[in-house]
Residue frames as qw, qx, qy, qz and C-alpha x, y, z in Angstrom:
[[0.739, -0.152, 0.518, -0.403, -69.53, -131.45, 90.91],
 [0.009, -0.278, 0.915, 0.294, -68.51, -134.85, 89.65],
 [0.807, 0.137, -0.011, -0.574, -71.14, -136.98, 87.80],
 [0.374, -0.236, 0.895, 0.045, -70.87, -140.80, 88.00],
 [0.653, 0.279, -0.363, -0.603, -72.03, -142.69, 84.87],
 [0.675, -0.122, 0.704, -0.182, -73.26, -146.21, 85.38],
 [0.243, 0.379, -0.685, -0.573, -72.22, -147.89, 82.06],
 [0.037, 0.099, 0.994, 0.023, -74.25, -151.00, 82.85],
 [0.268, 0.507, 0.626, -0.528, -77.54, -149.19, 83.14],
 [0.327, 0.501, 0.634, 0.489, -79.85, -148.51, 80.19],
 [0.043, -0.012, 0.005, 0.999, -80.42, -144.98, 79.23],
 [0.324, 0.498, 0.627, -0.504, -83.98, -143.77, 79.90],
 [0.408, 0.565, 0.621, 0.360, -86.24, -143.34, 76.92],
 [0.162, -0.064, 0.059, 0.983, -85.88, -139.91, 75.40],
 [0.287, 0.613, 0.523, -0.518, -88.95, -137.77, 75.67],
 [0.254, 0.582, -0.347, -0.690, -88.01, -136.29, 72.29],
 [0.082, 0.150, -0.924, -0.342, -87.79, -139.71, 70.69],
 [0.172, 0.391, 0.868, -0.255, -91.11, -140.70, 72.15],
 [0.309, 0.678, 0.225, -0.628, -92.76, -137.53, 70.86],
 [0.160, 0.495, -0.593, -0.614, -91.11, -138.12, 67.47],
 [0.157, 0.074, 0.975, 0.141, -92.83, -141.45, 67.07],
 [0.272, 0.687, 0.589, -0.327, -96.11, -139.51, 66.75],
 [0.361, 0.408, 0.442, 0.712, -97.04, -137.60, 63.67],
 [0.015, -0.339, -0.247, 0.908, -97.53, -133.83, 64.32],
 [0.422, 0.655, 0.541, -0.317, -100.75, -132.32, 63.08],
 [0.287, 0.838, -0.178, -0.429, -98.83, -130.33, 60.44],
 [0.034, 0.512, -0.806, -0.295, -96.96, -133.33, 58.98],
 [0.894, 0.171, -0.056, -0.410, -97.78, -136.62, 57.20],
 [0.337, -0.407, 0.845, 0.079, -96.50, -140.19, 57.14],
 [0.503, 0.141, 0.853, 0.022, -96.97, -143.27, 55.00],
 [0.330, 0.513, 0.691, 0.387, -99.64, -143.17, 52.31],
 [0.022, -0.940, -0.288, 0.183, -100.61, -139.64, 53.39],
 [0.332, -0.667, 0.342, 0.573, -97.01, -138.53, 52.79],
 [0.399, 0.095, 0.725, 0.553, -97.09, -140.07, 49.27],
 [0.190, 0.778, 0.575, 0.165, -100.35, -138.29, 48.47],
 [0.158, -0.915, -0.027, 0.370, -98.80, -135.03, 49.74],
 [0.394, -0.384, 0.543, 0.634, -95.77, -135.56, 47.48],
 [0.339, 0.407, 0.717, 0.453, -98.02, -136.12, 44.45],
 [0.025, 0.915, 0.401, -0.033, -100.02, -132.98, 45.28],
 [0.327, -0.760, 0.168, 0.536, -96.85, -131.03, 45.80],
 [0.414, -0.071, 0.633, 0.650, -95.53, -131.97, 42.34],
 [0.199, 0.674, 0.625, 0.338, -98.81, -130.89, 40.73],
 [0.174, -0.937, -0.211, 0.218, -98.79, -127.61, 42.76],
 [0.418, -0.568, 0.349, 0.617, -95.18, -126.90, 41.88],
 [0.398, 0.259, 0.666, 0.575, -95.84, -127.59, 38.19],
 [0.064, 0.844, 0.503, 0.176, -98.74, -125.11, 38.25],
 [0.339, -0.841, -0.027, 0.421, -96.64, -122.52, 40.15],
 [0.390, -0.371, 0.469, 0.701, -93.89, -122.51, 37.61],
 [0.273, 0.477, 0.673, 0.495, -96.39, -122.46, 34.72],
 [0.089, -0.920, -0.369, 0.099, -97.88, -119.40, 36.32],
 [0.391, -0.705, 0.200, 0.557, -94.47, -117.80, 36.59],
 [0.396, -0.048, 0.640, 0.657, -93.92, -118.48, 32.91],
 [0.298, 0.775, 0.558, -0.018, -97.05, -116.60, 31.82],
 [0.427, 0.519, 0.207, 0.711, -96.62, -113.67, 29.50],
 [0.258, -0.384, -0.337, 0.820, -95.86, -110.29, 31.02],
 [0.198, 0.872, 0.443, -0.056, -98.05, -107.27, 30.62],
 [0.465, 0.417, 0.120, 0.772, -96.75, -104.37, 28.61],
 [0.223, -0.914, -0.280, 0.193, -96.31, -100.98, 30.34],
 [0.492, 0.574, -0.031, 0.653, -94.32, -97.79, 29.81],
 [0.417, -0.449, -0.364, 0.701, -92.64, -95.70, 32.54],
 [0.098, 0.926, 0.297, -0.209, -93.86, -92.12, 32.68],
 [0.003, 0.878, -0.270, -0.394, -92.12, -89.84, 30.22],
 [0.273, -0.352, 0.804, 0.393, -90.88, -92.64, 28.03],
 [0.723, 0.385, -0.150, -0.554, -91.99, -94.38, 24.82],
 [0.561, -0.193, 0.801, 0.083, -91.82, -97.87, 23.32],
 [0.413, 0.362, -0.564, -0.617, -91.78, -99.28, 19.86],
 [0.547, 0.041, 0.795, -0.258, -94.24, -102.23, 19.44],
 [0.326, 0.110, -0.693, -0.634, -95.78, -104.35, 16.67],
 [0.695, -0.007, 0.385, -0.607, -99.30, -105.73, 17.09],
 [0.120, -0.136, 0.963, 0.201, -99.71, -109.41, 16.46],
 [0.066, 0.503, 0.853, 0.121, -103.51, -109.48, 16.37],
 [0.079, 0.561, 0.271, -0.778, -106.36, -106.90, 16.13],
 [0.126, 0.213, 0.715, 0.654, -108.00, -107.48, 12.74],
 [0.391, 0.087, 0.068, -0.914, -111.24, -105.81, 11.77],
 [0.414, 0.311, 0.841, -0.159, -114.51, -107.73, 11.78],
 [0.270, 0.450, 0.689, 0.500, -116.94, -107.53, 8.88],
 [0.075, -0.904, -0.411, -0.089, -118.74, -104.57, 10.42],
 [0.327, 0.723, -0.180, 0.581, -115.43, -102.68, 10.91],
 [0.615, -0.743, 0.138, -0.225, -115.21, -103.35, 14.68],
 [0.164, 0.621, -0.743, 0.188, -111.83, -104.13, 16.14],
 [0.886, -0.155, -0.425, -0.100, -111.59, -107.83, 17.04],
 [0.121, 0.480, -0.621, 0.607, -110.37, -107.61, 20.62],
 [0.564, -0.347, -0.742, 0.106, -111.08, -109.84, 23.66],
 [0.176, -0.528, 0.191, -0.808, -112.80, -107.78, 26.41],
 [0.616, -0.419, -0.659, 0.099, -113.69, -108.58, 30.02],
 [0.319, -0.866, 0.060, -0.380, -114.08, -106.94, 33.38],
 [0.730, 0.151, -0.480, 0.463, -111.10, -106.95, 35.72],
 [0.513, -0.857, -0.041, -0.028, -110.22, -106.12, 39.31],
 [0.542, 0.494, -0.429, 0.527, -106.82, -104.75, 40.26],
 [0.691, -0.704, -0.059, -0.155, -106.08, -105.50, 43.92],
 [0.206, 0.667, -0.626, 0.348, -102.93, -105.05, 45.96],
 [0.925, -0.339, -0.129, -0.115, -102.23, -108.28, 47.87],
 [0.822, -0.414, 0.091, 0.380, -99.31, -108.53, 50.26],
 [0.240, -0.708, 0.245, 0.617, -97.69, -105.50, 48.62],
 [0.224, -0.105, 0.734, 0.632, -98.04, -106.68, 45.07],
 [0.544, 0.336, -0.006, -0.768, -100.67, -105.56, 42.50],
 [0.267, 0.075, 0.948, 0.153, -102.63, -108.54, 41.15],
 [0.447, 0.124, -0.281, -0.840, -105.29, -108.71, 38.52],
 [0.292, 0.156, 0.925, -0.188, -108.44, -110.89, 38.81],
 [0.170, -0.245, -0.657, -0.692, -111.15, -111.46, 36.29],
 [0.429, -0.006, 0.398, -0.811, -114.51, -110.18, 37.62],
 [0.051, -0.117, -0.978, -0.168, -116.88, -113.12, 37.72],
 [0.314, 0.232, 0.424, -0.817, -120.07, -111.09, 38.50],
 [0.584, 0.260, -0.319, -0.700, -121.75, -112.09, 35.21],
 [0.559, 0.112, -0.814, -0.116, -121.27, -115.75, 36.00],
 [0.626, -0.482, -0.591, 0.166, -121.74, -115.88, 39.82],
 [0.339, -0.939, -0.057, -0.019, -121.51, -113.55, 42.85],
 [0.604, 0.520, -0.316, 0.514, -118.07, -111.89, 42.78],
 [0.662, -0.549, -0.342, 0.379, -116.31, -111.80, 46.16],
 [0.429, -0.041, 0.016, 0.902, -114.10, -108.89, 45.11],
 [0.154, -0.512, -0.330, -0.778, -117.13, -106.83, 44.14],
 [0.589, -0.659, -0.464, -0.057, -118.60, -107.62, 47.55],
 [0.606, -0.362, -0.204, 0.679, -115.50, -106.05, 49.10],
 [0.038, 0.882, 0.193, -0.428, -116.39, -102.77, 47.33],
 [0.254, -0.409, 0.522, 0.704, -113.96, -102.74, 44.39],
 [0.653, 0.624, 0.206, -0.377, -115.51, -101.77, 41.10],
 [0.727, -0.015, 0.522, 0.446, -113.97, -103.59, 38.04],
 [0.139, 0.622, -0.315, -0.703, -112.62, -101.96, 34.97],
 [0.836, 0.483, 0.240, -0.101, -113.57, -102.96, 31.42],
 [0.233, -0.640, 0.590, 0.433, -110.36, -104.01, 29.64],
 [0.865, 0.484, -0.046, -0.128, -109.47, -105.45, 26.22],
 [0.575, -0.555, 0.541, 0.263, -106.38, -107.50, 25.45],
 [0.754, 0.629, -0.181, -0.054, -104.17, -107.96, 22.39],
 [0.856, -0.237, 0.191, 0.417, -100.71, -109.45, 21.81],
 [0.265, 0.942, -0.206, -0.033, -97.74, -107.27, 20.88],
 [0.842, 0.098, -0.137, 0.512, -94.06, -107.61, 20.16],
 [0.285, -0.946, 0.026, 0.155, -92.20, -105.22, 22.49],
 [0.739, 0.549, -0.144, 0.363, -89.07, -104.11, 20.64],
 [0.214, -0.868, 0.346, -0.283, -87.36, -102.58, 23.69],
 [0.565, 0.308, -0.715, 0.273, -84.28, -104.30, 25.08],
 [0.733, -0.604, 0.059, -0.308, -84.65, -106.12, 28.44],
 [0.273, 0.551, -0.745, 0.261, -81.52, -107.10, 30.38],
 [0.909, -0.324, -0.183, -0.185, -81.86, -110.49, 32.06],
 [0.651, -0.650, 0.380, 0.096, -79.41, -112.32, 34.31],
 [0.739, -0.124, 0.554, 0.364, -77.81, -114.18, 31.42],
 [0.392, 0.269, 0.548, 0.688, -78.55, -112.16, 28.32],
 [0.191, 0.337, 0.036, -0.921, -80.13, -109.09, 26.73],
 [0.318, 0.407, 0.852, 0.083, -83.59, -109.83, 25.33],
 [0.196, 0.314, -0.141, -0.918, -85.48, -107.99, 22.62],
 [0.504, 0.024, -0.549, -0.667, -88.68, -108.39, 20.58],
 [0.024, 0.045, 0.924, -0.379, -90.52, -109.97, 23.44],
 [0.323, -0.479, -0.672, -0.464, -94.20, -111.00, 23.23],
 [0.008, 0.066, 0.566, -0.822, -96.36, -109.10, 25.71],
 [0.005, -0.648, -0.762, -0.001, -99.98, -108.77, 26.68],
 [0.024, 0.174, 0.061, 0.983, -101.33, -105.31, 25.74],
 [0.171, -0.577, -0.784, 0.152, -104.19, -104.79, 28.22],
 [0.062, 0.220, 0.124, 0.966, -106.12, -101.62, 27.53],
 [0.126, 0.462, 0.670, -0.567, -108.91, -99.85, 29.27],
 [0.392, 0.719, 0.561, -0.122, -111.98, -98.22, 27.67],
 [0.194, 0.913, -0.090, -0.349, -110.46, -94.96, 26.33],
 [0.187, -0.534, 0.720, 0.403, -107.39, -96.76, 24.98],
 [0.493, 0.287, 0.813, 0.113, -109.59, -99.33, 23.28],
 [0.383, 0.854, 0.272, -0.223, -111.19, -96.38, 21.42],
 [0.018, 0.804, -0.457, -0.380, -107.73, -95.20, 20.27],
 [0.375, -0.195, 0.866, 0.266, -106.93, -98.75, 19.08],
 [0.505, 0.567, 0.649, -0.043, -110.18, -98.82, 17.14],
 [0.287, 0.905, 0.002, -0.316, -109.36, -95.52, 15.41],
 [0.101, -0.643, 0.678, 0.342, -105.92, -96.69, 14.47],
 [0.473, 0.085, 0.868, 0.124, -107.29, -100.07, 13.30],
 [0.489, 0.734, 0.416, -0.220, -109.86, -98.28, 11.10],
 [0.174, 0.880, -0.292, -0.330, -107.12, -96.18, 9.50],
 [0.061, -0.566, 0.799, 0.195, -104.80, -99.12, 8.89],
 [0.795, 0.095, -0.437, -0.409, -107.34, -101.80, 7.98],
 [0.919, -0.303, -0.250, 0.044, -106.54, -103.64, 11.22],
 [0.321, -0.874, 0.361, -0.054, -103.67, -103.64, 13.73],
 [0.906, -0.168, 0.335, 0.196, -102.00, -106.97, 13.05],
 [0.747, 0.273, 0.200, 0.572, -98.51, -106.34, 11.65],
 [0.103, 0.900, 0.065, 0.418, -98.64, -102.58, 12.42],
 [0.640, -0.142, -0.340, 0.675, -95.71, -101.00, 14.22],
 [0.149, -0.912, -0.171, -0.341, -96.14, -97.92, 16.41],
 [0.342, 0.178, -0.481, 0.787, -94.07, -95.75, 18.69],
 [0.465, -0.701, -0.498, -0.212, -96.29, -95.51, 21.78],
 [0.227, 0.374, -0.386, 0.812, -95.63, -92.72, 24.33],
 [0.470, -0.680, -0.546, 0.136, -96.64, -92.19, 27.93],
 [0.256, 0.645, -0.039, 0.719, -96.24, -88.47, 28.33],
 [0.182, -0.425, 0.388, -0.797, -97.59, -87.72, 31.83],
 [0.208, 0.000, 0.848, -0.487, -99.56, -89.05, 34.81],
 [0.626, 0.315, 0.188, -0.688, -102.86, -88.68, 32.84],
 [0.597, 0.373, -0.606, -0.371, -101.73, -91.22, 30.27],
 [0.957, -0.210, 0.064, -0.190, -102.46, -94.89, 30.95],
 [0.538, -0.583, 0.575, 0.199, -99.53, -97.14, 31.73],
 [0.711, 0.226, 0.592, 0.305, -99.82, -98.69, 28.21],
 [0.281, -0.064, 0.332, 0.898, -99.35, -95.24, 26.63],
 [0.254, 0.668, 0.478, -0.511, -101.63, -92.49, 25.41],
 [0.404, 0.759, -0.181, -0.477, -100.35, -91.56, 21.97],
 [0.823, 0.100, 0.523, 0.197, -99.62, -93.66, 18.91],
 [0.152, 0.738, -0.397, -0.523, -97.14, -92.75, 16.18],
 [0.921, 0.297, 0.244, -0.052, -97.60, -95.13, 13.18],
 [0.262, -0.611, 0.606, 0.437, -94.38, -96.35, 11.51],
 [0.325, 0.299, -0.751, -0.491, -95.16, -99.25, 9.13],
 [0.810, 0.002, 0.392, -0.436, -97.31, -102.26, 8.54],
 [0.159, 0.366, -0.871, -0.286, -96.13, -105.71, 7.28],
 [0.800, -0.082, -0.380, -0.457, -97.96, -108.84, 6.44],
 [0.818, -0.471, 0.257, -0.207, -98.08, -111.80, 8.84],
 [0.950, 0.185, -0.037, 0.250, -95.64, -113.97, 6.90],
 [0.397, 0.665, -0.305, 0.554, -92.93, -111.27, 7.11],
 [0.400, -0.668, 0.354, -0.517, -93.45, -110.75, 10.80],
 [0.954, -0.251, 0.116, -0.119, -93.45, -114.47, 11.56],
 [0.845, 0.311, -0.148, 0.409, -90.01, -114.79, 9.91],
 [0.182, 0.724, -0.258, 0.614, -88.67, -111.71, 11.62],
 [0.426, -0.563, 0.434, -0.560, -89.53, -112.68, 15.21],
 [0.876, 0.010, -0.477, -0.066, -88.29, -116.10, 16.23],
 [0.450, -0.662, 0.540, -0.261, -86.82, -117.94, 19.22],
 [0.532, 0.284, -0.798, -0.018, -84.74, -121.10, 19.49],
 [0.846, -0.427, -0.050, -0.315, -86.29, -123.77, 21.77],
 [0.103, -0.667, 0.719, -0.167, -83.56, -124.86, 24.12],
 [0.719, -0.103, 0.642, -0.247, -85.17, -128.27, 24.62],
 [0.815, 0.419, 0.399, 0.009, -85.72, -129.14, 20.92],
 [0.409, -0.363, 0.404, 0.733, -83.16, -126.81, 19.45],
 [0.309, 0.561, 0.644, 0.417, -85.82, -125.82, 16.89],
 [0.061, -0.122, -0.023, 0.990, -86.45, -122.25, 15.88],
 [0.041, 0.630, 0.774, 0.044, -90.08, -121.11, 16.27],
 [0.034, 0.523, 0.172, 0.834, -91.83, -117.90, 15.57],
 [0.136, -0.349, -0.642, 0.669, -93.05, -115.81, 18.54],
 [0.263, 0.085, -0.143, -0.950, -95.29, -113.75, 16.29],
 [0.342, -0.319, -0.842, -0.270, -98.50, -115.45, 17.30],
 [0.462, -0.589, -0.065, -0.660, -101.53, -114.39, 19.40],
 [0.123, -0.312, 0.797, -0.503, -101.31, -115.39, 23.04],
 [0.422, -0.327, -0.837, -0.118, -103.32, -118.31, 24.37],
 [0.247, -0.479, 0.144, -0.830, -105.62, -115.88, 26.33],
 [0.821, -0.413, -0.252, -0.303, -107.38, -118.70, 28.21],
 [0.824, -0.089, -0.335, 0.447, -103.97, -119.72, 29.61],
 [0.353, 0.295, -0.200, 0.865, -102.57, -116.26, 30.13],
 [0.351, -0.369, 0.120, -0.852, -105.70, -114.76, 31.79],
 [0.235, -0.082, -0.944, 0.219, -106.58, -117.00, 34.71],
 [0.527, -0.423, -0.243, -0.696, -110.24, -117.24, 35.64],
 [0.107, 0.068, -0.853, 0.506, -110.80, -118.04, 39.35],
 [0.386, -0.536, -0.685, -0.309, -114.16, -119.25, 40.59],
 [0.392, -0.721, 0.063, -0.567, -115.93, -117.58, 43.53],
 [0.908, -0.407, -0.085, 0.042, -114.97, -120.57, 45.72],
 [0.767, 0.104, -0.125, 0.620, -111.26, -120.12, 44.96],
 [0.118, 0.613, -0.094, 0.775, -111.41, -116.33, 45.46],
 [0.624, -0.680, -0.013, -0.384, -113.17, -116.78, 48.82],
 [0.923, -0.220, -0.132, 0.286, -110.49, -119.33, 49.83],
 [0.554, 0.339, -0.121, 0.750, -107.97, -116.57, 49.21],
 [0.241, -0.358, -0.457, 0.778, -109.78, -114.30, 51.67],
 [0.135, -0.110, -0.270, -0.947, -111.97, -112.23, 49.34],
 [0.152, -0.523, -0.837, 0.041, -115.60, -111.69, 50.37],
 [0.141, -0.905, -0.388, -0.106, -117.59, -109.06, 52.18],
 [0.265, -0.919, 0.196, 0.215, -114.30, -107.49, 53.14],
 [0.499, 0.711, -0.496, 0.015, -110.70, -107.33, 51.78],
 [0.920, -0.106, -0.303, 0.225, -108.30, -110.22, 52.62],
 [0.563, -0.755, 0.093, 0.324, -105.59, -109.55, 55.14],
 [0.500, -0.363, 0.434, 0.656, -102.75, -107.65, 53.55],
 [0.358, 0.439, 0.629, 0.532, -104.75, -106.43, 50.61],
 [0.112, 0.508, 0.089, -0.849, -105.74, -103.07, 49.18],
 [0.456, 0.540, 0.663, 0.247, -108.16, -102.34, 46.29],
 [0.051, -0.405, 0.118, 0.905, -108.44, -99.54, 43.85],
 [0.565, 0.619, 0.482, -0.256, -111.21, -98.55, 41.53],
 [0.439, 0.857, -0.211, -0.170, -108.64, -97.18, 39.10],
 [0.952, -0.022, 0.122, 0.279, -106.13, -99.73, 37.77],
 [0.477, 0.743, -0.143, 0.447, -103.86, -96.94, 36.64],
 [0.403, -0.818, 0.291, -0.290, -103.06, -96.30, 40.28],
 [0.969, -0.178, 0.136, 0.108, -101.24, -99.61, 40.20],
 [0.000, -0.869, 0.426, 0.252, -98.51, -98.00, 38.25],
 [0.337, 0.545, -0.745, -0.187, -95.53, -100.05, 36.99],
 [0.300, -0.189, 0.901, -0.250, -96.17, -103.09, 39.31],
 [0.705, 0.343, 0.410, -0.467, -99.41, -103.75, 37.51],
 [0.574, 0.652, -0.369, -0.331, -97.47, -104.36, 34.29],
 [0.165, -0.423, 0.891, -0.001, -95.93, -107.66, 35.39],
 [0.043, -0.078, -0.977, -0.191, -97.64, -111.00, 35.39],
 [0.488, -0.312, -0.387, -0.717, -101.34, -111.48, 34.83]]
C-alpha cells in the first residue's frame, strides 16, 4: 500500500518527546543532578578506598606460609598486645563478609537475626608467599592476621617464648579441616629488630616515586569498618537475615572466601 507524505504539514508532536520532557522518578535534573553527581563522586571514592583495604591472611588446607609479624609486643604484665573485638561472618549475595558486632554499644541487628559473633584478635603480618597479579608477581605483602580464641592462645604462647611477636618469622601450617584458616601450627625461624625489617620490606610509591617501608602496623580503624545499627538495618539486617544472605556461628566455615577483604 502506498503512503502519501504531505511535506507541507507539520509532524505531530512525538509522544516519546513529550514524555522525555518530564523527569522520571528514578532520574534527576538541574540542581538535583548536580547534587547527585557530588554524592556519586564521594560514594565512588569510598568504594575504591574500600577495595584498597588490606586483605586478610589465610592458608589453603594442606599448605603452609612463611610470615613475619609486624606487631604483637608484650605488655608490662606479659600479655600479648593485640586488638580484640567480636565479629559476625555472614554470607551476603554469595560472598562471605565480616561485620563488627556492635552489641556492646547498641542493639546489634545481626545478633537479632540469630548469628552468634566470634571473639577475634587482629595483628599485621608480612606474607612472604608470591602472589601473581595481572601485571606482576607480588611478594612480601602486608596482610591482616585475624585470629580466633584458640589461635590467640597460640600467639600468646609464642610471644611469651620470643619476648613478643614483632619481627618474628614463622612457617605457619594448616594441616587439616580442624585447623583454622590462618593456620594451626607455628614453626619459629628467626627474629629481627624493627629497623632491619623496615629496611627489608619496602614499596615504591608510583605517584611520588618514593620508596616507603610496608613494615608498619595496619591502621585498624580504617581496615576494620564499624557500621552503626542504622547502617546495618539499611542493608537488611534485623530480626531476620537480609535477602540473599546466610549466617554461620563458625567463621571457619567461611573457608577461603573469608580471607579476602575486611
